Structure formats: structure tokens, C-alpha cells
C-alpha positions in Angstrom: 35.4 40.8 22.6 33.5 39.8 19.5 29.8 40.7 19.7 28.1 40.0 16.4 24.7 41.4 15.5 21.8 39.1 14.9 22.3 39.2 11.2 26.1 38.6 11.5 25.6 35.6 13.7 23.0 34.2 11.3 25.2 34.9 8.3 28.1 33.0 9.9 25.8 29.9 10.2 24.6 30.3 6.6 28.1 30.8 5.3 29.4 27.8 7.2 26.6 25.6 5.9 27.2 26.8 2.3 30.9 26.1 2.6 30.1 22.6 3.8 27.7 22.0 1.0 30.2 23.2 -1.6 33.1 21.3 0.0 35.0 24.4 0.8 37.6 24.4 3.6 36.3 25.4 7.0 38.0 27.3 9.9 38.1 25.7 13.3 35.1 27.7 14.5 33.2 26.7 11.3 34.0 23.0 12.0 32.5 23.3 15.5 29.4 25.1 14.1 29.0 22.5 11.4 29.2 19.7 14.0 26.4 21.4 15.9 24.3 22.0 12.7 24.9 18.3 11.7 23.2 17.2 14.9 20.1 19.2 14.0 18.8 18.0 10.6 15.6 19.7 11.3 17.4 23.0 10.6 19.1 22.0 7.3 16.3 23.3 5.0 16.3 26.6 6.8 20.1 26.9 6.4 19.8 26.1 2.7 17.6 29.2 2.2 19.4 32.3 3.6 17.4 34.8 1.5 14.2 33.7 3.1 15.5 33.2 6.6 18.1 35.8 7.4 15.6 38.4 8.5 12.9 35.9 9.6 11.6 36.5 13.2 10.9 33.6 15.5 8.6 34.7 18.3 7.2 32.7 21.2 3.7 33.4 19.8 4.7 31.4 16.7 5.2 28.4 19.0 8.5 27.6 17.3 12.0 27.5 18.8 14.3 30.1 17.2 16.8 27.8 15.4 19.5 30.4 15.3 19.3 31.0 19.0 19.4 27.3 19.6 22.4 26.8 17.4 24.2 29.8 18.9 23.5 28.5 22.5 25.0 25.2 21.4 28.1 27.1 20.2 28.3 28.9 23.6 28.1 25.5 25.4 30.9 24.1 23.2 33.1 27.0 24.1 32.3 26.7 27.8 33.1 23.0 27.8 36.4 23.5 25.9 37.7 25.9 28.6 35.7 24.6 31.6 34.1 28.0 32.2 32.3 28.5 34.4 34.6 26.2 36.4 33.0 22.9 37.0 30.8 22.8 33.9 32.7 19.9 32.4 32.1 17.8 35.6 28.4 18.7 35.5 28.2 17.9 31.8 29.9 14.5 32.4 27.4 13.6 35.2 24.4 14.7 33.0 25.7 12.8 30.0 26.2 9.6 32.1 22.7 9.9 33.5 21.1 10.6 30.2 23.2 8.2 28.1 23.6 10.9 25.5 26.1 13.8 25.1 23.7 15.6 22.9 20.9 15.3 25.5 23.3 16.5 28.1 24.3 19.5 26.0 20.6 20.3 25.7 20.3 20.2 29.5 23.2 22.7 29.7 21.6 24.8 27.0 18.3 24.9 29.0 20.2 26.2 32.0 22.2 28.7 30.0 19.0 30.0 28.3 17.2 30.4 31.6 20.2 32.2 33.1 20.5 34.6 30.2 16.8 35.3 30.2 16.8 36.1 33.9 19.8 38.4 33.4 18.2 40.2 30.5 15.0 40.6 32.5 16.9 42.0 35.5 19.2 44.1 33.3 22.2 42.5 34.8 25.1 40.2 33.9 24.4 36.5 33.9 24.6 35.0 37.4 27.3 32.2 37.2 26.2 30.8 40.6 22.6 30.5 39.3 23.8 28.8 36.2 25.9 26.3 38.1 23.0 25.6 40.5 20.7 24.8 37.6 23.4 22.4 36.2 23.7 20.8 39.6 19.9 20.2 39.7 20.1 18.6 36.2 23.0 16.4 37.2 21.2 15.2 40.3 18.3 13.8 38.4 
């Protein structure tokens, strides 16, 4: 399994953005990443400046969302939806998208649940709890 470091994950995003800006051919994964980045224009200036931002820390005390974490969670959601893993995520996504009227808003709802599940797992020193994740999605789709 591929498990990139923080810098490798960030560099992938910077490289993808630079390839896009220079009209260089993209791999399938880069096209997916570019689609996610395109939906977040608030991060474009950051992606244009890898020298300044590769090592930059984003802490809760700063009050800002970590843009690299946000984009990476979006990529995880895209993968989960493409393979319906955990099983049923596509159905939950469809319900949330229908209720919100926006696929992007629905992906943010999934992202919130994924982030919460990962945070709880990290805090407990355990693997992410799939049942907890799906329960969070069910609550979001019931709204």
C-alpha cells in the first residue's frame, strides 16, 4: 500500500497543479486531484507557491483549515465512492447530494465524517471504525 509522507503528498498536489498550469499531460490520479483542486479556488494561490508552502504548518491555533489535509480527504472520498468502500457509501452520498442539491456539499459532508472517524481512531490508537463512519453518514443523509 502506498503511504506517502506529508511532504510527498503535498508535492504530488504541487506537481499536479504545475502540470495543469503548464498544459502538461496528467495521469488519471492527477486528473482526479486537479478536479478536486479546481473546486477549491481558495487554494490556488497556495498551490502556485510550493517553495513557501511545502513545509508550512497549519495548526488549529491558527484558525485555518489545513488545505492539504482538506484536498487529501477529498481524494480519499473520491476513491471510496469509485469502489463503494465502505460498502454503502455511494448510497449515502446520493441521499446527501439529493438533500443538499450539491454533489460538492455532499462530498464535504462525507469529508466531515471521514475526518471525525480518522481523528477518533488516531486518538484511540486504533484503526478507523467503519461502522462509526457509516453511522455518521447515515445521520447526515437523514437530515
